[in-house]
N, C-alpha and C positions, 0 to 999 in steps of 0.2 A: 472393307469394311463391316470385316465381321470381327473385330478385333473392336473394333467402337460400339457395337451393336452390345456385346457382350459388354466393355465394363461399362455402359449404358444399363447394363440387368444387374450389374453390382451394386453400381450407386441403388437403383431403384430401390433393389432386394434390402441394402443398406436405409432407407430411409422408413421403409418398410418394417422397420423391426423394430423401429423408435419406444426405448421403456419408459419413456413418459415425453408429455410435450410442455414446453415451456409460453404463456401467450403475455401479452401485454402489450395495454391496451391505453392510446391517449386521445383526448381529445382534440379537433377536426383545425384548433389553431395552433398544436404544434409540427413545429417547420421542422425538425430531421426525420429523415428520409433510414439509415443507415444506422442500423441496433449488433451488440459485439454482443454474444456472451462469455460470459467469464466462469469458470469455479474457479475452486481455491488448493491452492500447496505449501501448507505454512506461511508465510506471509505472501505471497506473491499470485497474482488475479492473471490465471492463467485462461488464453482463449482458447474459446469451443469453437466456431462458429460466428459465420455474417450475416445479417438479413435486412434486409429492406423492407418499406411500411407496405403494406394493402392494406389501405382505407384507414391507416391511422392506426395500424394491429399489426404488431410482431409476431411471429411463429419459429418456436426454434422447435427441432427436434434433437433430444438427446439418445443416443446409440447403445448406453450404455448402463446399469447399473451403479447412484450418485447418489451418497446420502452427506447433505456438508451446504457451507456458504456458496452462494452462489451473487452473479451478480449480470446486470443490464446496463452499459454503459453504451452513452450518444453521443460520438467525441467531434456532430456537428455543433451543439453548444453545450459540450462538459459534464450535460446528464450523464447519473445514475441511479438507479435501485437495487437495492438490495434483498434479496430471499434466501430461504435455505430448499434444501431437495431433500424429500424422502420418498428420493425414487415413483416419485404418482406424480399426475400433473398439474401446475400448478399457475395460475392465473393473478393477473395485476393490473390494479386500472390506475392510472396515473393522472391528480387534476393539475393542468397544464396554469402559471399566470407568467405572463410576458419572457415564454418560452422558457420557462424555469420550469422543475416538479415542485408544485405549489405541499401536495399533498399526497402518501399514497392509501390507496384501500389495497387490500390481501381478502381475494377472492376465491382462495383455497383455505380449506378446513386445515391443513398443518402449517399454514405462515401467518391466517389469522391470528391459533393458539399462539406461536412463537410471540406475534406483534402483540398483544392480549401481555402475555406476560413478562416478556421485558418493559412492556410501559410499565407494569408493576414495579416492577423491578427498579426500576430507576425512581418512581414513586419512596419507595420505601427507601432505598438509601441519598435520597439529594434531601424529600421535602420532609418526609417523618422528625430525621433530627427538629425541624426547624417547629415545626407544631408541637413536639413535643418539648419543646421550648417560653413559644408563645402561655401555652395549656393555662400554664399558674394565673394569669393574668384575667380569664373573663371565669364567670363560675358556671359551674354545670348546667345550669337552672336555667340560661337566658338560652337566644333560638342560637345563635352559633357557635355557645359555649357546649348546646346537645351535639350541636353539623361536628362538631372541632371535635370531639368525643369519638363521634362516630367514626372519624375522616381514621381517627387515628387507630383505634380498635380494629379496621377493615385492611390499615395495612400493615401493624405488628400481627395480624395474623399468619398465620406458616401458608407460604404458593399453595395454591392448590395442584397436586398432583398428577402427574404425567402419570398415564399409560405407556409402560418403555415398548410392550408388546406391537403397540398404533402407533407409535411416535416414537420410535427411537433413537432420530438424530434429538430430537427438543430435551427427555432425557436426558441422553447422553450429557450434550451440553448442558443444563440449568443443573445438572447435578456438579458434574466439574468444576463449573466456574463456582460455584455454594462453594465447593470443598475448597477448593483454590485459590481464587481470587477476589473472593466477596473480601470485602474491607471490613470484616470483623474484630471488633475489640473484644472480643469475649477468648484469654489465653491459652483456656481447655481447645478450642478450635483451630491454635495456628499449627502448621503445618512444616513440619521439618524435612528438610533438605532429600532425603531420604524417600519421605513418602513420596517427591513429587518423581525422583528418578525410577521407581517403583513403578510410578503410573504411565512415564513417558516410554519405558519397556515392555511392558505388558497389558497398554488401549489398544486396541483394533486400528484401522485404518483410519476410522473418526477422527482424528486425532489433527492427524496433518489437511483434512479438508472444516473443519469445525470454529478457525481462529482464535486457538486459544495456544497451539502451541509458543509464537511469540512471550505471550506476555507468560505462563510460566515459565521458557528457560530465562524470563527478568530476573521472576520469581526468584527460582531458584541459585543463583545468580547474584542477587541481595541478602539473601537469606547466607547466604557466607562469607555475605561482606569484603569487604577491601582486601584481605588480610593474604588468601590463599587463592586468587579465581583461576589459578595456570589447575592448581591442585583438584578444586574443588570440578574443571572442566573434562579432567582425564580423567576421574570417578568416573564421569559419566558418560565418557566416552567406550572406555573401557566395557561399563556395563550391556553400549547400547550396542556394540561392534560397531567402527567404523566406519567397514564394509558394507555392514545390511543399507539397502536403504532405506530406514529407519536412521538409523547412527549419518546415513551420509547427510538427508533433508539438517535433518537437530546441528550438523556440521553445517551446511552450509549457511544457516539464521544463526549460526552464531559470531560465523564471521560479519555476519551484515551486522551482527548487532556490535561484535568492536568497533568498525568499521566508524557507526554512527560516533559515538561515543567516544572514536579518536581514541581509543586505547589498542596505539600503534602494536606494541610488543607481542599482543597477544594476535589480533588480528595475525599481523607479517606468520608466529608459528604455524595456529593455527589451516592458515590458507599453502605453507610449506606441509603437511600434513597432507590435503586437501591433495595436490600436486605430486604427491610422494607412492599415488595408493595406484594399486599394481591391479585393482580388479575393475570389474564395468561401472562407473560414475554413470547413477543417475542424470536426470534434467532439472533437477534443481541445484547439485549442484555444479553441475554440465554451466549452467547459467551464471554461476557469482563465481566460476575459477577464468571461462571467458571474458564476464565485463570486466574481472580485475585485474586479465593479459592487456586488454583492449588501451591501460593507462595508467600502464607500467613505465617507468623514466625509461627511455628508447627503442621506444614502440612508436608504430605508424599511428597515429592519433587516426582513429575513424574520421571520414567522412561521411557530413551532414549537408542534404540537401535544402537550403533555407525552402521554408515555407513563402513567408510576405516578408523577407529583406528588410530594412528599413536604412540610410544611409550607403550603401553599392548598390550597383549593377550586379554582381555579382552574382549566382546562381546557386552554388552550394561550398562550403566552406575547402575545398580546396582553390576554388576558382581566383578566392582571393591572396593574392600573392606581395609576400613582403619577406622580409630578413627575416621578421619571426611575428607571430602571434601570441596575444596573451588572450585566455577561450576564458570568462566568466558565466557561473548557472547563477543565477541571481531572479529577486523576483519582487519587484517594487511594493508586498506589502513585508519583505522582511526587516526586521529593526535594523540587523548586523551589516545590511547592504547601503540599508539610509545612512548608515556612519560611511561607511569604509569607502562606496563609488563617487564620493564627490571628490576624496582628496585625489583618487585616481585622474579625478575631470583634471581637478590642479595641477595633474605632468601631461596632460591630452597630448599639447602642443612639441613638448620637447619628446617622448614617443613617436610623436610624427614624423617629428624633425632625423628620426635614426630609424625609420623606416620598419617602425613596428605597425603593425593593426592591433586593436583592437575586437572581437569579435562576442557582444553579446548573449548569448542567449538561455531566455525567459521562460520561468516556470509559476508567470499565471495563470491563471482563469479571469479573470478582466478586462474585455479590451478598454475599458474608460482609463482602469489604475496605469495600468499601463502605458496607452497610450502616451496619456499626461509626464507619466515619467520618462517618455524617452525622451521626449522632448528637450529634453535640459542636454540630454547625452550623447553628443552628434561620431560617438562610432556605432560599426554595425551594430546592428540589434536587432533579432526576432525573436520569435514566440509560436508557438504552434495552441494556447489559449487552452492549455491541458492537466495543470497542474504538474502532481506527482504523475500523471498517468503518461505525462508525455513522453514521447520513446527514449528522448536520449538522456531519461534517466536514469534504463538501465544499459544502454551502451557505454556511458561515460562513466556507471559508478558511483551515483551521484546519488548521497543521504545529506545533507542540509548544503545549504547557500550561503555567502556566495561560495562558492567553488572555481578556485582559480586551476590552470594547465596552461606551460611558456613552452611553444611550439619553435619550432626551426625554420627554415625554408624552405623547406624537405617536410613538414609538418610531422616531424617527429618529436617526443616528447621529451624535454630538454630540464621542464623544470616544475614539481607544483607546488608553488605557494601556499602557507596557511591562511596567511595576510597577507591583506596589502601593501600590509608593509613590509613584508618578505618579494611581490611583485617589482614597486621601488627600488627596493635594496637591492637586486639581483638588476636590475636596469641601471644602478649608479647613480639616482635619482630621489633618494634617500636625504 
């Protein structure tokens, strides 16, 4: 019993030392009870803790210093609200309609300021060009002309400066977004690759939590064109030192980028580099290595426990018995799926006659859209209705839909077709 008391005391002390709290309020008609708090590492959401509602309020205690993007996700309804942390208490109120977030009210100073600045930036980028274009059609002495002139003047004006001492993350985010990622047509403001390398090398820890890292890497790769991608990446990694935490996180992000855009030559090259590292691997790169290892040819495809399966009594993927299985990751809103899956449907009876099972795991979020679509698909269907937040996205390293795997009777991966035509050709049905 003594050990239990000691552990209890430690947990109590841990909670009392929270650096700041995150409070999210919702109206009484919001049905969700569970909510998950996330921080950010590069482009990956990192789970911090899970809490249950108390009078439609969720209170999270964060135990350490954190400046960067955060998120609270409601898995029951696939709702999410994004905000920032500057290591101070955060307060958010949600306006709910039909169990979906209709509007978000930021009640703490930092998020209220960030929200206003983001809104102003979006209007400047999206609305100002249109207003400027139609201005010539209205005289300045008309009521609408005066209002148009005033709005153009307001949006053209420089954004209000942010005190970096009081709002370090907002200052960091705004200044670096403006410098590196804004769509400026001014040639003088064009950033060259060396500027990005210097920033990635010298930036503080807010880089990983800012959501800027992946867009910066995309900008860096695009700035060098397609002629020497490998040389550009090698130059960047040499500067950052791939054994360092920053270098490993950047390496992980690059592997994911190459995976997403099917640049297999570069993905395999830098995945090999990651595998050969002899140093301690950080969590970000370790997760990339694990998800890729899960889906290598010859690997045992990780089991998946079905949530609400259709057309089967099986409880999990491994419970489905067949000589071979075709696993499909798809979505009812995916245009490529729309064109490819009917071709598989045409050959479904031929597949069944060969004792080949089809298991489709959906990345849908809308139950009606999903249910309508699967009515035409007689194979095994299942979904978490969490879209790209579905658990199988990371487990099976999914970056696009549709994605196909072919398994043998022992759930070993024997083929990874790129398209439905490759699936049919593998089974000699094309």
